[in-house]
N, C-alpha and C positions, 0 to 999 in steps of 0.2 A: 504494500499500499504506499501511496505517496500523497501526503497532505501538506499544503502550503500554509504557513501561519503568516497572515497579513500579505498584502499585495501592493505595496508602495512602489515597487519598481515598474517602470514603464516598458521594460523589454521582456515581460513575462511570456509573450507569444514566441519569442526567440529562445528563451530558456527552457520552455516546456512545450514539447510537441503536442499536437492534439491527442487526447486520451491518455496522456502520461500522468495526469493528476486525478486522484480520487475526489478531490474537492479542496475547499479553502476554509480555514478557521480564521475569521476576521475578528481582531480585537476590538476595533472601532472604526468609524467611517470618516476620520480626518483624512484629507487628501494625501498627506505624506505616508499613510498606512494603507490607502485604498485606491490610489490613482491608477494602478495597473489594471484594475477591473474595468476601467473605461475602455481599454484596448481589448481585453479578453472577451468582452461580451459580444463582439461581432463575428465570432466563429460560426461555423455551420455544421448541422447534423449531429450535435451532441449537446449535452447539458452538463454544466459544472455547478454542483451544489456549493453554496456559500453559507456557512454556519457562523453566526455572530449575534451580537445584540440586536434587538428590534430597534431600528432608528431610520425611518424613511426620510427624515429631513437631513440626515448626516451627509450624504452625497446624493441629493434628491434625484438628480438625473438618472442615476443607476436604477432606482425603483420605478421611475417612469418608463425607462427604455432598457430593460434588463438583458435583452438579447438572449444568449444561451445561459445566462447566470440564473440560478434558482435560489431565491431568497425566501422560499416558502416555509422554511423550518428554522426560525430564529431560536437561539438558546434562551432559556430563562435562567435567572440567577440561581446558582448552586445545582443546576440540572446536570446530571450525568447521562451521557448518551454513548451508545455503542456505534461506532463508525467502522463497520467490518470488525476486525480484531482489535482495533484501537478503542479504548474507553476514555472519554474526555469529560471533565467536569468544568463548567463555566464559573469562574470566581469573579464577582463584581469588584471593580476597582474605582477609586475616586479619580475623575477626570472631567473635563468640560462637556463631554458627550457620553452617552451610555457606552461603557467599556468593560470588557472581560479579559482576564488572564485565564490560561487554560492549564489544567493539571491532568 
C-alpha cells in the first residue's frame, strides 16, 4: 500500500504515476499542504480517495470541482479507520483550520 500524507508539492503527477497511490491522508487544507491536489484532480479513469478533516472552505475550489478526488469520507476527531492493512487514527490539532495529525 502507498498512502501520501499531505499534498503540498505541485509535481505530484510526476512523482506518482496513475494508480500508484492508494489515497491521500490530508492533515488540513492550507495551500502549502494541499496545492498538489489542484493538479491531481484532472486525471482520468480513476478515483483517488482523500481522507482528512471536513473543511469545504479550506480550499473551496477543490470541493466545487474535485475531478477524480473523492472527499466523501472525511475523518472525525479520534476516529480510527482501516485503510486496507493500515489502521489510522485522526488526532485533532490546534491550528487556524480544522487539522488532524495521524497515528
